[in-house]
N, C-alpha and C positions, 0 to 999 in steps of 0.2 A: 737390687731386692724390689718386690710390687711394695706401694704401702698400704697399708693396714688401714681399713676405715672401719675407725672403730665402732664399739654396738654399745654401750654405757647403759646404756634400755633394758637390756636386756634382761627379761626375767623368764626362768624356765615356766613350764607348764606343768601348773599344779595338781594337773590331772597324770599328770607321767608314771606315778606308778599304776597306776588303773590298766596294763593296754595287755597285759598276762602274766605270768607266775617264773618266776626265780629258782634255777633251778642248784640245787648242791652240788657243788664241786668234788666230786668223789666223797673221801669222810673226811672232810676240812668240816669250815663251820662258812667258808666264801659261799654265796650264791650268785650264779652268772644269770643275767637276764640268757633269752635262749638264741640269741643274736648278737653280736659285737659289729660295731665298726670296724674295717679295716684301712688302711691309711697308706698301702702297698704303693695305688700310683693315687691319681687324681689330688693328692695334697702336699709336689713338693716343688722348690721354687720357677717352676716354669707353667707351672698354673696359679689360674687364681684365686690370690686369697680369703675376697670376699664367695665365692662358690665353697671355696672348706671349712669357711664359715657358719654359711649355711648351711650345710652339709653337717656339724659339727651340732648346733645347735638346735636341729631338727632331730637327729638320732636322738638328744637327752631328752627333747620336750615329747617324745615317742614309747619312752622309758630306757633305750639303750646304756647304761652306764659305762661299756666296758670296749675301751679303744686300745688297739692292738697297735703298735707302733716297732721298727729295726733299725739298726744304726745307719744300714744303709739304705732306706727309703727315699725315697723323692721322684725321680733325678734335681738335681743333683745330690749326691751320697748324704744324707744330716738332713736334708732340707724339709722333709715331711717333720720330723720334732719342730724344727724349726717352727715353720708352721703349727704345731698342733701348743707348740712355747707363745705365740702370739695370743694364738686366742684362747688359751689359759690366763695369760696375762690381762689381757683385755676385757674379755666378760664372764669365763666357767670357774676362774679361783675363787669366787665366794661357793662354790659347788664342789670344792676340790674330794672333802671326803665325803662324798655323794658316786664318784668315780671310781672304775678301777681303771688303770692304765697302765699295763705295761711293756716293754721292749726289750731285744735280745741284741746277741750278738754271736759272730760266729763266719758269717760271709764275708765275702772280699771286705775290707772297709779305707784301709788307707795303704799308703806305699810299706814294703819291705818287708821282715820275717812277720813283727809283730803287730802286723794288721790285720790278720788274719788266720782264724781256726778256733783250739778249745784249749788254746794254754790260760792260766792264772793271768800273765800280762797283760796279754788281751783281751779278756774278758772285765780286768777291774777297771785298764782303762778305760775302753770302751764303756762303759758302765760309768762313766762320772763324765765323759766327752756329753751322751746322752744324755742325764742327768741335766750340765748347763746347759743342754740344747732345745731345753723344751723348757726351764730356770723349775726344774721338781726339785724338788728336798729327797725328794724318795721313791721308785716304783714296789704297786702293787705286784706285781710281779718282771722278776725279771726272767729271762731264757737265754740255754745255749741254744743255740737257732740250729746247731747241727751237731753230727758228730766228727770229729777230728779223729780219724786215722794213725797221726802223727804223735799224736797228745796222750798220755795214760788218761784212762776215766777218772782214775782218782781223784786227779790232777783237776779236769774241768769242775767235777764235782763240788771240791774241795773248794777251788772257786768259788762257785755260786754260794755255796754255806760261809763265806766267807763276807760276800757283797748282803747277806741279810744277817749277818753278825754286825758287820760292821750298821747296820743302819740304811744301807743305799734300797732295800727293794726288803718286801715284808716274805714274798715270798719266790720260786721259784721252779722254772719249767723246764718243758727240753722240746724241741723241735724235730721229725726229720730224722727220730731214735728208731729201728727197729724193736721185732718186743726182746727179741735176747740183748740186747743192748740196753734198753730202756729197762729188764728185769734188775741186771747189773745194776744200773744209775737208783732203780728206786733202792736196792739193798746199799749200796756206798752212806746214799741222804740219809738212810736211816740211824745208818748207824752212827753217822758225824751226828744227829737230834733236827736233824731240817727237810719234815720232810717231802719228797715229791707231792708239789699242788697238782701237778696240771701238764701236757702232754698234746703239742701243737702237730698231729697230721695233718699232711690234704686225703681230701676223704668227699665222695661226688658217687653218681650214679655209675659213672663211666673210672672210675679210677680207685677199687675197693681195696686195696691192699690191706687196712688195717683189718678185714674181718679175716686174715688169713696169720692169725696168732694174735695182737697188738689189741685188739678188743679185752681177748680175754685176762689176759696179764691189767690190765688195765681199769677190768671189774674183780678181777682176784685181789688185788694190792689197795682197791680205796680208791683209786688216783683219777682224776676230771681229764676230759679233751674239751680244748677247741678245737673244730677243724676247719680250716680255709679249703679253700676254691671248689664249693657248692656248688654253681653253677658251669663248671669247668671251665672256667675265663670268660661264658658264656652263652657257651655251647647249649646247654640246657638251658636254653631260652628262644622264643619266639623267633630273634634276630636271625636262625641257620635254618629254621624249619624248610627255602626255597633254595637251601645254597650257602655261596657266600661270598655279601655284600662287599663292595666296591667301599674301601674302608673302612671293614672288620678291623677286629683286633687279628682275626685269624689272616686275613688279604697282608699282611705288615710279614716280609720273610724276619725282621726282629725278634718272632715273641718265640717265644721259647717253649712254653707249655702248649702254645694252640696258634698251629700255619694251619698254610692249608694240605699239604702229606697229613696232619691229622682228620681231616674230616671228611671224612673218604660217603659215597654214596650212601658205603652200607651203614654209616654210625648214624646219614642224615637221617633214614629210611626206619632206626629208631626212635629217634628225633621227632620224627613227628607221630611214630606208633604211642609214645609214652607225650604226645601232645596231646591226644585225643584222650585218655584218659586223664587229663587233667582235668580236659574242660568237662569231661562228667561228672568232677569233681568242687565244680564253681569255682578251679583256681588256671592259671596261668599254671605256663612251663615249669616259668623258673620258683613258683609260691608252692608247685607240688616237688621239684626238684630239694628245696629246703626241708619243707615239712616231711620227706625225704631218710635227709642224715639226719635229722635232731629225731628220730623213730627211735632208730639205733639208742639201745639202751647204753652204752657203754660214750654212748657222743653226752655231753653237758652242753655245747652253744658248739655255735656257728657261726665262721666272720665271713661279715660280706662286706662289697667290693661298692661304689657307688662312685660314678661322675656329677649322678642331679639328685638335687632334694627327692623325687618326685619317688626316684626308684630304692630309694631307705624308706619312702612309703608303702612301697608295691611289695617290697618286701617284711617288711614289717606284716602286712594282712595274709604272708602264706600263715603267720601263728592261730589264725580265726579255723582253721582248719589243719589238725594234726597229724589225728585222725586215721587209720587205714583199715580197711574191713581186712583177710587173708585173701577175698577173692582178689584184691587192687595190689595186693606185696607180692599175690604170686603171677597176677600177668605184666608186673613190672619186671620182676624175676624171669621170666622166661625173655622179655626184650631185652634184656640188659647183658643178657650169659651168652 
């Protein structure tokens, strides 16, 4: 395990709440920063702990109060939560009540039939493990990371309800649920007395599935959303304007969500056209892509990933220009459809 270089002198930026407006999450009392920092990659046991610490500090200094985890983030599984726990213990602990920390369970985590899915046994056990790794007394949000077709939805929602009632989390969320599954989950949780706070779906200019029903459900029911992959795993940045660069994420065959097969000449041409609109707006392509997802009224917040501090700073600058003219939206729609 990497040794941590403690930073006992860390003091959060006193101007951290002056950068942007916080947005109400559905009909709840919770307000979210428009951007959250996700620890899916670059915070694992194979990564630099000092770099992870620097990124967490910078995000908080800029006003990002929401840090998003999951049990299997790493690699190896669990190590992103352990990294976060170390940073909490050494520098962020005094600010615990200013932070909104979430974790999830649903995908493969440990061997055997009880280490995956939506069963009460898996969700509660995983939540306990995640709390231990992070050193937290509770999560602000705990998610069912994915729908488990082999477990009754009622059991999964009852497990989330229990996690709140037992003090393990303050709120519950779901991720990667279809519009129909989301509607059913909302109804079950409402009957249990633990309303659904938030949905976490994938959403970006090239993956707009939530517009086909899910957005309507969330707006109607007063449920917030925090979307992930707003930059399409880096494709909606200037990195791919000239094709697939050597060593990029898409060039690595193990990548599931973005690889060379997904980066067609047609898509590169679309990215180039989008980049021209971004230039006219005085933004980078990444900044415009973030502003675009936040323009959707069903989207409360967007999760960003980062491998270095400067990427977080660049993403936050997107919040300087969130408004789109109807002409800009029309141009973008013609390109991406």
